[in-house]
C-alpha positions as CSV (number, residue, x, y, z in Angstrom):
1,M,58.4,168.6,167.4
2,S,57.8,166.5,164.3
3,V,56.1,167.4,161.1
4,D,54.3,164.9,158.9
5,T,53.1,166.2,155.6
6,Y,51.8,162.9,154.3
7,L,48.6,161.9,156.1
8,K,47.1,159.5,153.6
9,G,45.7,156.4,155.4
10,K,46.5,157.8,158.9
11,N,43.8,158.0,161.6
12,T,43.5,161.6,162.6
13,L,40.1,161.5,164.3
14,G,41.4,162.2,167.8
15,Y,43.4,165.2,166.6
16,T,42.3,168.8,167.0
17,S,42.8,170.9,163.9
18,F,43.6,174.5,163.5
19,A,43.6,176.3,160.1
20,Q,45.4,179.4,159.1
21,D,45.4,180.6,155.5
22,D,45.6,177.4,153.5
23,V,47.6,175.5,156.2
24,K,45.9,172.9,158.4
25,I,47.7,172.0,161.6
26,L,46.7,168.8,163.6
27,V,47.5,168.7,167.3
28,P,47.5,165.4,169.1
29,P,45.4,165.0,172.2
30,Q,48.5,164.2,174.3
31,L,49.9,167.6,173.6
32,L,46.6,169.4,174.5
33,R,46.7,167.8,178.0
34,W,50.0,169.6,178.8
35,V,49.5,173.0,177.2
36,K,47.4,175.9,178.3
37,R,47.8,177.9,175.1
38,I,49.1,177.3,171.6
39,Q,50.0,180.2,169.2
40,I,50.7,179.4,165.6
41,D,52.2,181.9,163.2
42,A,52.6,181.0,159.5
43,K,54.6,183.3,157.2
44,R,55.2,183.2,153.5
45,F,58.2,184.7,151.7
46,L,58.2,184.0,147.9
47,M,57.8,180.2,147.7
48,W,59.0,179.4,151.2
49,R,56.9,179.1,154.3
50,S,57.9,179.3,157.9
51,F,56.0,178.3,161.0
52,D,56.4,179.5,164.5
53,I,54.6,177.5,167.2
54,E,54.7,178.7,170.8
55,A,53.1,176.6,173.5
56,E,52.5,177.8,177.1
57,L,52.6,174.7,179.4
58,K,50.2,174.1,182.2
59,Q,51.7,174.0,185.6
60,P,52.0,170.5,186.9
61,R,49.8,169.7,190.0
62,S,52.9,169.0,192.1
63,C,54.2,172.6,191.5
64,R,50.9,174.4,192.3
65,R,50.6,176.3,195.5
């Protein structure tokens, strides 16, 4: 996973955004095609923030029964 905190001048129109507290998370459409569920957990301790992102993948068509 990559994190980009500088979005000035970037085209983010195709992204889906999620907000939690004062944090905005942008998810690219390519990722949304492959996941069934995304869970985002943001925690703050003093001046540090930590993020946990868990994604449940969709089962590929070739593996379905």
